[in-house]
C-alpha positions as CSV (number, residue, x, y, z in Angstrom):
1,M,-23.5,-14.6,-18.0
2,M,-23.3,-11.2,-19.1
3,Q,-22.4,-8.7,-16.3
4,I,-22.5,-4.8,-16.5
5,A,-19.5,-3.0,-14.9
6,S,-18.8,0.3,-13.9
7,T,-16.3,2.5,-15.9
8,D,-13.9,2.5,-12.9
9,D,-14.1,-1.4,-12.8
10,S,-13.7,-1.6,-16.7
11,V,-10.4,0.5,-16.7
12,S,-9.3,-1.4,-13.7
13,L,-8.7,-4.2,-16.1
14,L,-6.3,-2.6,-18.2
15,R,-2.4,-3.3,-17.9
16,D,0.6,-1.6,-19.1
17,G,1.0,-2.0,-23.0
18,D,-2.4,-3.0,-23.5
19,T,-4.3,-2.1,-26.7
20,V,-7.7,-0.1,-26.4
21,M,-9.8,0.4,-29.3
22,I,-12.1,3.8,-29.1
23,G,-15.0,4.1,-31.5
24,G,-17.3,6.9,-32.1
25,S,-18.6,8.7,-35.1
26,N,-18.0,11.8,-37.0
27,G,-19.0,14.9,-34.8
28,G,-17.6,13.2,-31.5
29,H,-20.8,11.4,-31.1
30,A,-21.0,8.0,-29.2
31,V,-17.6,8.3,-28.0
32,P,-17.1,6.6,-24.6
33,E,-16.4,9.8,-22.5
34,T,-17.3,8.5,-19.3
35,L,-14.9,5.4,-19.9
36,L,-12.3,8.0,-21.0
37,E,-12.7,10.2,-17.9
38,A,-12.3,6.9,-15.6
39,L,-9.0,6.0,-17.4
40,E,-7.7,9.6,-17.0
41,R,-8.6,9.3,-13.2
42,R,-7.1,5.9,-12.8
43,F,-3.7,7.1,-14.5
44,Q,-3.5,10.4,-12.3
45,R,-4.3,8.7,-9.1
46,Q,-2.1,5.6,-9.7
47,N,0.2,6.4,-12.6
48,F,-1.2,3.4,-14.1
49,P,-1.5,1.9,-16.9
50,Q,1.2,3.3,-18.8
51,Q,2.2,2.9,-22.7
52,L,-1.1,2.0,-23.9
53,L,-1.6,1.5,-27.7
54,T,-4.8,3.3,-28.6
55,A,-6.7,2.7,-31.9
56,L,-9.3,5.5,-32.8
57,Y,-11.8,3.7,-34.9
58,S,-13.2,6.8,-36.5
59,R,-12.3,10.4,-36.8
60,G,-14.9,11.0,-34.3
61,A,-13.0,9.8,-31.4
62,W,-10.4,12.3,-31.9
63,E,-13.2,15.1,-31.9
64,S,-13.8,14.2,-28.3
65,R,-12.3,16.9,-25.9
66,Q,-11.7,14.1,-23.8
67,M,-9.6,11.8,-25.8
68,R,-7.5,15.0,-26.9
69,R,-6.7,15.6,-23.5
70,L,-5.4,12.1,-22.7
71,V,-3.2,12.3,-25.9
72,V,-1.7,15.7,-25.5
73,G,-2.0,15.7,-21.6
74,E,-1.0,12.6,-19.8
75,S,2.6,12.0,-20.6
76,G,3.3,8.2,-20.1
77,L,-0.4,7.1,-20.6
78,L,-0.3,6.4,-24.2
79,K,2.7,5.1,-26.1
80,H,1.0,5.1,-29.6
81,V,-2.2,6.4,-31.4
82,V,-3.2,4.7,-34.4
83,C,-6.1,6.2,-36.6
84,G,-7.0,7.1,-40.0
85,A,-7.4,10.9,-39.6
86,L,-6.7,13.5,-37.1
87,V,-8.7,16.5,-37.6
88,D,-9.9,19.5,-35.4
89,F,-13.5,20.6,-34.9
90,A,-13.1,23.0,-37.8
91,G,-12.2,20.1,-40.0
92,N,-8.5,21.2,-40.4
93,S,-5.7,18.7,-40.1
94,A,-4.2,18.2,-36.8
95,C,-0.9,17.2,-35.6
96,I,0.6,15.6,-32.3
97,T,4.1,16.1,-31.7
98,S,5.9,14.6,-28.9
């Protein structure tokens, strides 16, 4: 039986080291912003989960401001980010340094 879970309930299932696939489309459309916000809230409150492997399915996921905040601002949340291209809103190449 299919169940619908809240975003907070969904991110409560994540454990350290899990892989999270984040989709979207060019222009940042269809990116699960509320899910990313719930993930950020949980990490800020509990410092958990840590060291996630995040796979960005499309360039659009990187164009999400929320995704950028998670990648750049939450030290320890993400271990690796795997994607095809990182570009900013103007279409310029972007770079993440640690």
